[in-house]
PDB file of N, CA, C and O in Angstrom:
ATOM      1  N   MET A   1      -6.967  -8.308 -33.780  1.00  0.00           N
ATOM      2  CA  MET A   1      -5.837  -8.866 -33.465  1.00  0.00           C
ATOM      3  C   MET A   1      -4.928  -7.815 -32.301  1.00  0.00           C
ATOM      4  O   MET A   1      -4.796  -6.593 -32.364  1.00  0.00           O
ATOM      5  N   ILE A   2      -4.499  -8.565 -31.481  1.00  0.00           N
ATOM      6  CA  ILE A   2      -3.776  -7.821 -30.229  1.00  0.00           C
ATOM      7  C   ILE A   2      -2.713  -7.444 -30.591  1.00  0.00           C
ATOM      8  O   ILE A   2      -1.891  -8.145 -31.182  1.00  0.00           O
ATOM      9  N   ASP A   3      -2.566  -6.156 -30.256  1.00  0.00           N
ATOM     10  CA  ASP A   3      -1.105  -5.462 -30.432  1.00  0.00           C
ATOM     11  C   ASP A   3      -0.742  -5.161 -29.111  1.00  0.00           C
ATOM     12  O   ASP A   3      -1.368  -5.468 -28.096  1.00  0.00           O
ATOM     13  N   ASP A   4       0.606  -4.366 -29.215  1.00  0.00           N
ATOM     14  CA  ASP A   4       1.524  -4.443 -27.783  1.00  0.00           C
ATOM     15  C   ASP A   4       0.438  -3.361 -26.815  1.00  0.00           C
ATOM     16  O   ASP A   4       0.514  -3.548 -25.600  1.00  0.00           O
ATOM     17  N   CYS A   5      -0.327  -2.508 -27.181  1.00  0.00           N
ATOM     18  CA  CYS A   5      -1.153  -1.509 -26.782  1.00  0.00           C
ATOM     19  C   CYS A   5      -2.517  -2.158 -26.114  1.00  0.00           C
ATOM     20  O   CYS A   5      -3.382  -1.431 -25.625  1.00  0.00           O
ATOM     21  N   ASP A   6      -2.597  -3.257 -26.135  1.00  0.00           N
ATOM     22  CA  ASP A   6      -3.787  -3.996 -25.643  1.00  0.00           C
ATOM     23  C   ASP A   6      -3.390  -4.675 -24.025  1.00  0.00           C
ATOM     24  O   ASP A   6      -4.226  -5.374 -23.452  1.00  0.00           O
ATOM     25  N   VAL A   7      -2.240  -4.422 -23.488  1.00  0.00           N
ATOM     26  CA  VAL A   7      -1.885  -4.900 -22.374  1.00  0.00           C
ATOM     27  C   VAL A   7      -1.437  -3.715 -21.469  1.00  0.00           C
ATOM     28  O   VAL A   7      -0.789  -2.767 -21.912  1.00  0.00           O
ATOM     29  N   PHE A   8      -1.752  -3.810 -20.419  1.00  0.00           N
ATOM     30  CA  PHE A   8      -1.249  -2.687 -19.334  1.00  0.00           C
ATOM     31  C   PHE A   8       0.427  -2.699 -19.176  1.00  0.00           C
ATOM     32  O   PHE A   8       0.966  -3.743 -18.808  1.00  0.00           O
ATOM     33  N   HIS A   9       1.144  -1.635 -19.434  1.00  0.00           N
ATOM     34  CA  HIS A   9       2.400  -1.684 -19.174  1.00  0.00           C
ATOM     35  C   HIS A   9       2.916  -0.104 -19.123  1.00  0.00           C
ATOM     36  O   HIS A   9       2.288   0.793 -19.686  1.00  0.00           O
ATOM     37  N   GLU A  10       4.019   0.099 -18.449  1.00  0.00           N
ATOM     38  CA  GLU A  10       4.920   1.264 -18.641  1.00  0.00           C
ATOM     39  C   GLU A  10       3.952   2.322 -18.090  1.00  0.00           C
ATOM     40  O   GLU A  10       4.038   3.421 -18.638  1.00  0.00           O
ATOM     41  N   GLY A  11       3.070   2.196 -17.132  1.00  0.00           N
ATOM     42  CA  GLY A  11       2.292   3.253 -16.539  1.00  0.00           C
ATOM     43  C   GLY A  11       1.198   3.604 -17.184  1.00  0.00           C
ATOM     44  O   GLY A  11       0.648   4.662 -16.880  1.00  0.00           O
ATOM     45  N   ASP A  12       0.680   2.784 -18.192  1.00  0.00           N
ATOM     46  CA  ASP A  12      -0.570   2.916 -19.066  1.00  0.00           C
ATOM     47  C   ASP A  12      -1.798   1.942 -18.620  1.00  0.00           C
ATOM     48  O   ASP A  12      -2.231   1.023 -19.315  1.00  0.00           O
ATOM     49  N   TRP A  13      -2.212   2.264 -17.510  1.00  0.00           N
ATOM     50  CA  TRP A  13      -3.184   1.693 -16.433  1.00  0.00           C
ATOM     51  C   TRP A  13      -4.620   1.158 -17.566  1.00  0.00           C
ATOM     52  O   TRP A  13      -5.239   0.095 -17.606  1.00  0.00           O
ATOM     53  N   ASP A  14      -4.729   2.206 -18.237  1.00  0.00           N
ATOM     54  CA  ASP A  14      -5.974   1.682 -18.817  1.00  0.00           C
ATOM     55  C   ASP A  14      -5.850   1.603 -20.709  1.00  0.00           C
ATOM     56  O   ASP A  14      -6.775   1.833 -21.488  1.00  0.00           O
ATOM     57  N   ALA A  15      -4.373   1.198 -21.083  1.00  0.00           N
ATOM     58  CA  ALA A  15      -4.066   0.358 -22.069  1.00  0.00           C
ATOM     59  C   ALA A  15      -4.565   0.958 -23.353  1.00  0.00           C
ATOM     60  O   ALA A  15      -5.071   0.371 -24.310  1.00  0.00           O
ATOM     61  N   ASP A  16      -4.270   2.539 -23.155  1.00  0.00           N
ATOM     62  CA  ASP A  16      -4.892   3.272 -24.468  1.00  0.00           C
ATOM     63  C   ASP A  16      -3.672   4.039 -25.078  1.00  0.00           C
ATOM     64  O   ASP A  16      -3.770   5.120 -25.658  1.00  0.00           O
ATOM     65  N   CYS A  17      -2.427   3.300 -24.860  1.00  0.00           N
ATOM     66  CA  CYS A  17      -1.487   3.790 -25.360  1.00  0.00           C
ATOM     67  C   CYS A  17      -0.964   4.949 -25.290  1.00  0.00           C
ATOM     68  O   CYS A  17      -0.269   5.336 -26.228  1.00  0.00           O
ATOM     69  N   ASP A  18      -1.206   5.862 -24.028  1.00  0.00           N
ATOM     70  CA  ASP A  18      -0.526   7.166 -23.743  1.00  0.00           C
ATOM     71  C   ASP A  18      -1.025   6.908 -22.190  1.00  0.00           C
ATOM     72  O   ASP A  18      -2.022   6.361 -21.718  1.00  0.00           O
ATOM     73  N   VAL A  19       0.204   7.596 -21.576  1.00  0.00           N
ATOM     74  CA  VAL A  19       0.359   7.715 -20.082  1.00  0.00           C
ATOM     75  C   VAL A  19      -0.243   9.427 -19.708  1.00  0.00           C
ATOM     76  O   VAL A  19       0.371  10.492 -19.761  1.00  0.00           O
ATOM     77  N   ASP A  20      -1.542   9.159 -19.364  1.00  0.00           N
ATOM     78  CA  ASP A  20      -2.135  10.553 -18.959  1.00  0.00           C
ATOM     79  C   ASP A  20      -2.610  10.477 -17.631  1.00  0.00           C
ATOM     80  O   ASP A  20      -2.400   9.466 -16.961  1.00  0.00           O
ATOM     81  N   ARG A  21      -3.306  11.567 -17.129  1.00  0.00           N
ATOM     82  CA  ARG A  21      -4.294  11.698 -15.887  1.00  0.00           C
ATOM     83  C   ARG A  21      -5.205  10.464 -15.642  1.00  0.00           C
ATOM     84  O   ARG A  21      -5.368   9.829 -14.601  1.00  0.00           O
ATOM     85  N   GLN A  22      -5.651  10.324 -16.635  1.00  0.00           N
ATOM     86  CA  GLN A  22      -6.571   8.833 -16.700  1.00  0.00           C
ATOM     87  C   GLN A  22      -5.833   7.625 -16.188  1.00  0.00           C
ATOM     88  O   GLN A  22      -6.515   6.778 -15.610  1.00  0.00           O
ATOM     89  N   ASP A  23      -4.598   7.431 -16.310  1.00  0.00           N
ATOM     90  CA  ASP A  23      -3.749   6.664 -15.475  1.00  0.00           C
ATOM     91  C   ASP A  23      -3.332   6.511 -14.328  1.00  0.00           C
ATOM     92  O   ASP A  23      -2.720   5.535 -13.894  1.00  0.00           O
ATOM     93  N   MET A  24      -3.775   7.887 -13.522  1.00  0.00           N
ATOM     94  CA  MET A  24      -3.452   8.299 -12.227  1.00  0.00           C
ATOM     95  C   MET A  24      -4.056   7.370 -11.270  1.00  0.00           C
ATOM     96  O   MET A  24      -3.417   6.932 -10.313  1.00  0.00           O
ATOM     97  N   ARG A  25      -5.517   7.000 -11.557  1.00  0.00           N
ATOM     98  CA  ARG A  25      -6.229   6.198 -10.723  1.00  0.00           C
ATOM     99  C   ARG A  25      -5.780   5.008 -10.243  1.00  0.00           C
ATOM    100  O   ARG A  25      -5.892   4.549  -9.106  1.00  0.00           O
ATOM    101  N   GLY A  26      -4.986   4.301 -11.727  1.00  0.00           N
ATOM    102  CA  GLY A  26      -4.581   2.769 -11.398  1.00  0.00           C
ATOM    103  C   GLY A  26      -3.404   3.105 -10.451  1.00  0.00           C
ATOM    104  O   GLY A  26      -3.177   2.327  -9.525  1.00  0.00           O
ATOM    105  N   PHE A  27      -2.572   4.305 -10.629  1.00  0.00           N
ATOM    106  CA  PHE A  27      -1.520   4.349  -9.835  1.00  0.00           C
ATOM    107  C   PHE A  27      -1.783   4.567  -8.381  1.00  0.00           C
ATOM    108  O   PHE A  27      -1.030   4.124  -7.513  1.00  0.00           O
ATOM    109  N   GLN A  28      -3.003   5.347  -8.096  1.00  0.00           N
ATOM    110  CA  GLN A  28      -3.676   5.695  -7.069  1.00  0.00           C
ATOM    111  C   GLN A  28      -4.032   3.904  -6.165  1.00  0.00           C
ATOM    112  O   GLN A  28      -3.744   3.649  -4.996  1.00  0.00           O
ATOM    113  N   GLU A  29      -4.564   3.149  -6.960  1.00  0.00           N
ATOM    114  CA  GLU A  29      -5.014   2.121  -6.196  1.00  0.00           C
ATOM    115  C   GLU A  29      -4.055   0.985  -6.145  1.00  0.00           C
ATOM    116  O   GLU A  29      -4.342  -0.111  -5.664  1.00  0.00           O
ATOM    117  N   CYS A  30      -2.760   1.332  -6.726  1.00  0.00           N
ATOM    118  CA  CYS A  30      -1.504   0.572  -6.524  1.00  0.00           C
ATOM    119  C   CYS A  30      -0.568   1.107  -5.469  1.00  0.00           C
ATOM    120  O   CYS A  30       0.199   0.302  -4.942  1.00  0.00           O
ATOM    121  N   TYR A  31      -0.542   2.419  -5.085  1.00  0.00           N
ATOM    122  CA  TYR A  31       0.291   2.974  -4.360  1.00  0.00           C
ATOM    123  C   TYR A  31       0.262   2.272  -2.703  1.00  0.00           C
ATOM    124  O   TYR A  31      -0.665   2.435  -1.910  1.00  0.00           O
ATOM    125  N   ARG A  32       1.342   1.583  -2.477  1.00  0.00           N
ATOM    126  CA  ARG A  32       1.194   1.068  -1.068  1.00  0.00           C
ATOM    127  C   ARG A  32       2.412   1.573   0.137  1.00  0.00           C
ATOM    128  O   ARG A  32       2.365   1.473   1.363  1.00  0.00           O
ATOM    129  N   GLY A  33       3.455   2.127  -0.731  1.00  0.00           N
ATOM    130  CA  GLY A  33       4.623   2.768   0.240  1.00  0.00           C
ATOM    131  C   GLY A  33       5.747   1.761  -0.038  1.00  0.00           C
ATOM    132  O   GLY A  33       5.576   0.733  -0.693  1.00  0.00           O
ATOM    133  N   PRO A  34       6.979   2.163   0.546  1.00  0.00           N
ATOM    134  CA  PRO A  34       7.751   1.337   0.786  1.00  0.00           C
ATOM    135  C   PRO A  34       7.810   0.203   1.415  1.00  0.00           C
ATOM    136  O   PRO A  34       7.268   0.101   2.516  1.00  0.00           O
ATOM    137  N   ASP A  35       8.445  -0.808   0.866  1.00  0.00           N
ATOM    138  CA  ASP A  35       8.234  -2.123   1.316  1.00  0.00           C
ATOM    139  C   ASP A  35       7.313  -2.890   1.649  1.00  0.00           C
ATOM    140  O   ASP A  35       7.313  -3.910   2.338  1.00  0.00           O
ATOM    141  N   ILE A  36       6.361  -2.235   1.014  1.00  0.00           N
ATOM    142  CA  ILE A  36       4.781  -3.124   0.968  1.00  0.00           C
ATOM    143  C   ILE A  36       4.571  -3.920  -0.301  1.00  0.00           C
ATOM    144  O   ILE A  36       4.423  -3.310  -1.360  1.00  0.00           O
ATOM    145  N   GLY A  37       4.556  -4.705  -0.281  1.00  0.00           N
ATOM    146  CA  GLY A  37       4.410  -5.613  -1.985  1.00  0.00           C
ATOM    147  C   GLY A  37       3.254  -5.083  -2.780  1.00  0.00           C
ATOM    148  O   GLY A  37       2.323  -4.486  -2.239  1.00  0.00           O
ATOM    149  N   MET A  38       3.310  -5.264  -3.821  1.00  0.00           N
ATOM    150  CA  MET A  38       1.949  -4.721  -4.696  1.00  0.00           C
ATOM    151  C   MET A  38       1.763  -6.147  -5.441  1.00  0.00           C
ATOM    152  O   MET A  38       2.463  -7.158  -5.401  1.00  0.00           O
ATOM    153  N   GLY A  39       0.323  -5.799  -6.276  1.00  0.00           N
ATOM    154  CA  GLY A  39      -0.219  -7.435  -6.978  1.00  0.00           C
ATOM    155  C   GLY A  39       0.687  -7.241  -8.034  1.00  0.00           C
ATOM    156  O   GLY A  39       1.482  -6.311  -8.173  1.00  0.00           O
ATOM    157  N   SER A  40       0.476  -8.269  -8.809  1.00  0.00           N
ATOM    158  CA  SER A  40       1.244  -8.541  -9.844  1.00  0.00           C
ATOM    159  C   SER A  40       0.967  -7.796 -11.103  1.00  0.00           C
ATOM    160  O   SER A  40       1.810  -7.894 -11.995  1.00  0.00           O
ATOM    161  N   ILE A  41      -0.249  -6.958 -11.338  1.00  0.00           N
ATOM    162  CA  ILE A  41      -0.711  -6.202 -12.468  1.00  0.00           C
ATOM    163  C   ILE A  41       0.033  -4.997 -12.009  1.00  0.00           C
ATOM    164  O   ILE A  41       0.988  -4.595 -12.674  1.00  0.00           O
ATOM    165  N   CYS A  42      -0.326  -4.413 -10.957  1.00  0.00           N
ATOM    166  CA  CYS A  42       0.214  -3.171 -10.376  1.00  0.00           C
ATOM    167  C   CYS A  42       1.758  -3.327 -10.623  1.00  0.00           C
ATOM    168  O   CYS A  42       2.203  -2.436 -11.348  1.00  0.00           O
ATOM    169  N   ARG A  43       2.715  -4.283 -10.175  1.00  0.00           N
ATOM    170  CA  ARG A  43       3.982  -4.369 -10.295  1.00  0.00           C
ATOM    171  C   ARG A  43       4.544  -4.094 -11.505  1.00  0.00           C
ATOM    172  O   ARG A  43       5.514  -3.362 -11.700  1.00  0.00           O
ATOM    173  N   PHE A  44       3.735  -4.864 -12.534  1.00  0.00           N
ATOM    174  CA  PHE A  44       4.106  -4.965 -14.030  1.00  0.00           C
ATOM    175  C   PHE A  44       3.731  -3.423 -14.663  1.00  0.00           C
ATOM    176  O   PHE A  44       4.428  -3.038 -15.601  1.00  0.00           O
ATOM    177  N   VAL A  45       2.736  -2.614 -14.207  1.00  0.00           N
ATOM    178  CA  VAL A  45       2.549  -1.366 -14.924  1.00  0.00           C
ATOM    179  C   VAL A  45       3.310  -0.069 -13.870  1.00  0.00           C
ATOM    180  O   VAL A  45       3.805   0.952 -14.348  1.00  0.00           O
ATOM    181  N   PHE A  46       3.273  -0.328 -12.642  1.00  0.00           N
ATOM    182  CA  PHE A  46       3.991   0.917 -11.902  1.00  0.00           C
ATOM    183  C   PHE A  46       5.281   0.729 -11.258  1.00  0.00           C
ATOM    184  O   PHE A  46       5.834   1.745 -10.838  1.00  0.00           O
ATOM    185  N   ASP A  47       5.894  -0.470 -11.098  1.00  0.00           N
ATOM    186  CA  ASP A  47       6.696  -0.457 -10.310  1.00  0.00           C
ATOM    187  C   ASP A  47       8.097  -0.606 -11.252  1.00  0.00           C
ATOM    188  O   ASP A  47       8.627  -1.589 -11.770  1.00  0.00           O
ATOM    189  N   PHE A  48       8.471   0.929 -11.226  1.00  0.00           N
ATOM    190  CA  PHE A  48       9.407   1.383 -12.675  1.00  0.00           C
ATOM    191  C   PHE A  48      10.877   0.817 -11.800  1.00  0.00           C
ATOM    192  O   PHE A  48      11.741   0.279 -12.492  1.00  0.00           O
ATOM    193  N   ASP A  49      11.062   0.922 -10.653  1.00  0.00           N
ATOM    194  CA  ASP A  49      12.502   0.270 -10.147  1.00  0.00           C
ATOM    195  C   ASP A  49      12.483  -0.767  -9.719  1.00  0.00           C
ATOM    196  O   ASP A  49      13.389  -1.022  -8.925  1.00  0.00           O
ATOM    197  N   ASP A  50      11.500  -1.824 -10.013  1.00  0.00           N
ATOM    198  CA  ASP A  50      11.608  -3.233 -10.031  1.00  0.00           C
ATOM    199  C   ASP A  50      11.859  -3.591  -8.671  1.00  0.00           C
ATOM    200  O   ASP A  50      12.486  -4.638  -8.509  1.00  0.00           O
ATOM    201  N   ASP A  51      11.468  -2.877  -7.543  1.00  0.00           N
ATOM    202  CA  ASP A  51      11.697  -3.236  -6.276  1.00  0.00           C
ATOM    203  C   ASP A  51      10.784  -4.039  -5.351  1.00  0.00           C
ATOM    204  O   ASP A  51      11.018  -4.304  -4.172  1.00  0.00           O
ATOM    205  N   ASP A  52       9.507  -4.450  -6.195  1.00  0.00           N
ATOM    206  CA  ASP A  52       8.314  -4.943  -5.440  1.00  0.00           C
ATOM    207  C   ASP A  52       7.605  -4.079  -4.688  1.00  0.00           C
ATOM    208  O   ASP A  52       7.084  -4.444  -3.635  1.00  0.00           O
ATOM    209  N   ASP A  53       7.504  -2.784  -5.170  1.00  0.00           N
ATOM    210  CA  ASP A  53       6.489  -2.045  -4.132  1.00  0.00           C
ATOM    211  C   ASP A  53       6.089  -0.489  -4.865  1.00  0.00           C
ATOM    212  O   ASP A  53       6.838  -0.052  -5.739  1.00  0.00           O
ATOM    213  N   GLY A  54       5.130   0.121  -4.531  1.00  0.00           N
ATOM    214  CA  GLY A  54       4.991   1.230  -5.333  1.00  0.00           C
ATOM    215  C   GLY A  54       5.210   2.204  -4.060  1.00  0.00           C
ATOM    216  O   GLY A  54       4.666   2.160  -2.957  1.00  0.00           O
ATOM    217  N   ASP A  55       6.043   2.970  -4.497  1.00  0.00           N
ATOM    218  CA  ASP A  55       6.489   4.016  -3.354  1.00  0.00           C
ATOM    219  C   ASP A  55       6.636   5.426  -4.328  1.00  0.00           C
ATOM    220  O   ASP A  55       6.548   5.493  -5.554  1.00  0.00           O
ATOM    221  N   LEU A  56       6.861   6.391  -3.462  1.00  0.00           N
ATOM    222  CA  LEU A  56       7.207   7.462  -4.110  1.00  0.00           C
ATOM    223  C   LEU A  56       8.463   7.801  -5.431  1.00  0.00           C
ATOM    224  O   LEU A  56       8.326   8.690  -6.271  1.00  0.00           O
ATOM    225  N   LYS A  57       9.460   7.013  -5.355  1.00  0.00           N
ATOM    226  CA  LYS A  57      10.075   6.618  -6.239  1.00  0.00           C
ATOM    227  C   LYS A  57       9.547   6.337  -7.689  1.00  0.00           C
ATOM    228  O   LYS A  57      10.105   6.821  -8.674  1.00  0.00           O
ATOM    229  N   ASP A  58       8.482   5.558  -7.767  1.00  0.00           N
ATOM    230  CA  ASP A  58       7.728   4.855  -8.618  1.00  0.00           C
ATOM    231  C   ASP A  58       6.796   6.201  -9.043  1.00  0.00           C
ATOM    232  O   ASP A  58       6.689   6.658 -10.181  1.00  0.00           O
ATOM    233  N   PHE A  59       6.275   6.610  -8.047  1.00  0.00           N
ATOM    234  CA  PHE A  59       5.690   7.746  -8.555  1.00  0.00           C
ATOM    235  C   PHE A  59       6.420   8.824  -9.109  1.00  0.00           C
ATOM    236  O   PHE A  59       5.661   9.545  -9.757  1.00  0.00           O
ATOM    237  N   ALA A  60       7.683   9.252  -9.111  1.00  0.00           N
ATOM    238  CA  ALA A  60       8.387  10.422  -9.799  1.00  0.00           C
ATOM    239  C   ALA A  60       8.336   9.787 -11.025  1.00  0.00           C
ATOM    240  O   ALA A  60       7.905  10.424 -11.987  1.00  0.00           O
ATOM    241  N   THR A  61       8.796   8.339 -11.195  1.00  0.00           N
ATOM    242  CA  THR A  61       8.785   8.051 -12.522  1.00  0.00           C
ATOM    243  C   THR A  61       7.714   8.084 -13.288  1.00  0.00           C
ATOM    244  O   THR A  61       7.833   8.528 -14.430  1.00  0.00           O
ATOM    245  N   PHE A  62       6.488   7.634 -12.831  1.00  0.00           N
ATOM    246  CA  PHE A  62       5.095   7.913 -13.311  1.00  0.00           C
ATOM    247  C   PHE A  62       5.203   9.081 -13.861  1.00  0.00           C
ATOM    248  O   PHE A  62       5.293   9.087 -15.089  1.00  0.00           O
ATOM    249  N   GLN A  63       5.224  10.329 -13.167  1.00  0.00           N
ATOM    250  CA  GLN A  63       5.312  11.752 -13.361  1.00  0.00           C
ATOM    251  C   GLN A  63       6.059  12.102 -14.553  1.00  0.00           C
ATOM    252  O   GLN A  63       5.629  13.001 -15.276  1.00  0.00           O
ATOM    253  N   THR A  64       7.237  11.428 -14.864  1.00  0.00           N
ATOM    254  CA  THR A  64       7.961  11.903 -15.868  1.00  0.00           C
ATOM    255  C   THR A  64       7.260  11.217 -17.310  1.00  0.00           C
ATOM    256  O   THR A  64       7.350  11.744 -18.419  1.00  0.00           O
ATOM    257  N   ARG A  65       6.726  10.245 -17.088  1.00  0.00           N
ATOM    258  CA  ARG A  65       6.059   9.478 -17.854  1.00  0.00           C
ATOM    259  C   ARG A  65       5.043  10.187 -18.673  1.00  0.00           C
ATOM    260  O   ARG A  65       5.071  10.079 -19.899  1.00  0.00           O
ATOM    261  N   LEU A  66       4.181  10.879 -18.091  1.00  0.00           N
ATOM    262  CA  LEU A  66       2.903  11.208 -18.358  1.00  0.00           C
ATOM    263  C   LEU A  66       3.112  12.143 -19.678  1.00  0.00           C
ATOM    264  O   LEU A  66       4.094  12.871 -19.827  1.00  0.00           O
ATOM    265  N   GLY A  67       2.108  12.023 -20.559  1.00  0.00           N
ATOM    266  CA  GLY A  67       2.503  12.633 -22.020  1.00  0.00           C
ATOM    267  C   GLY A  67       2.920  11.734 -23.150  1.00  0.00           C
ATOM    268  O   GLY A  67       2.799  11.904 -24.363  1.00  0.00           O
ATOM    269  N   THR A  68       3.395  10.819 -22.526  1.00  0.00           N
ATOM    270  CA  THR A  68       4.266   9.851 -23.487  1.00  0.00           C
ATOM    271  C   THR A  68       3.371   8.397 -23.930  1.00  0.00           C
ATOM    272  O   THR A  68       2.310   7.996 -23.451  1.00  0.00           O
ATOM    273  N   SER A  69       4.054   7.906 -24.807  1.00  0.00           N
ATOM    274  CA  SER A  69       3.246   6.675 -25.279  1.00  0.00           C
ATOM    275  C   SER A  69       4.352   5.421 -24.853  1.00  0.00           C
ATOM    276  O   SER A  69       5.568   5.597 -24.925  1.00  0.00           O
ATOM    277  N   PRO A  70       3.741   4.154 -24.408  1.00  0.00           N
ATOM    278  CA  PRO A  70       4.705   3.047 -23.862  1.00  0.00           C
ATOM    279  C   PRO A  70       5.353   2.765 -25.279  1.00  0.00           C
ATOM    280  O   PRO A  70       4.975   3.095 -26.403  1.00  0.00           O
ATOM    281  N   THR A  71       6.622   1.936 -24.789  1.00  0.00           N
ATOM    282  CA  THR A  71       7.136   1.568 -25.770  1.00  0.00           C
ATOM    283  C   THR A  71       6.323   0.384 -26.646  1.00  0.00           C
ATOM    284  O   THR A  71       5.824  -0.598 -26.095  1.00  0.00           O
ATOM    285  N   GLY A  72       6.268   0.624 -28.078  1.00  0.00           N
ATOM    286  CA  GLY A  72       5.741  -0.379 -28.859  1.00  0.00           C
ATOM    287  C   GLY A  72       4.487  -0.326 -29.435  1.00  0.00           C
ATOM    288  O   GLY A  72       3.903  -1.095 -30.198  1.00  0.00           O
ATOM    289  N   CYS A  73       4.028   1.266 -28.668  1.00  0.00           N
ATOM    290  CA  CYS A  73       2.833   1.890 -29.029  1.00  0.00           C
ATOM    291  C   CYS A  73       2.695   2.438 -30.174  1.00  0.00           C
ATOM    292  O   CYS A  73       3.871   2.506 -30.533  1.00  0.00           O
ATOM    293  N   PRO A  74       1.907   3.005 -31.240  1.00  0.00           N
ATOM    294  CA  PRO A  74       1.899   3.507 -32.229  1.00  0.00           C
ATOM    295  C   PRO A  74       2.228   5.117 -31.890  1.00  0.00           C
ATOM    296  O   PRO A  74       2.287   5.941 -32.803  1.00  0.00           O
TER     297      PRO A  74
END
């Protein structure tokens, strides 16, 4: 049965229900800088401010979520 943790979301790139340094690799792959669009999965996981780019604002939010579990995870 698929639960909410079987999808990538809220900084959890590897869908293991925690945001940790393993997810940093995903952010590095998605980081493009301001005003440069990102792919749909990257946007869904790491575009915390919904402005269609992966920049330092998104990185700052990612850092605050390190050590947390995304909404809906046990």
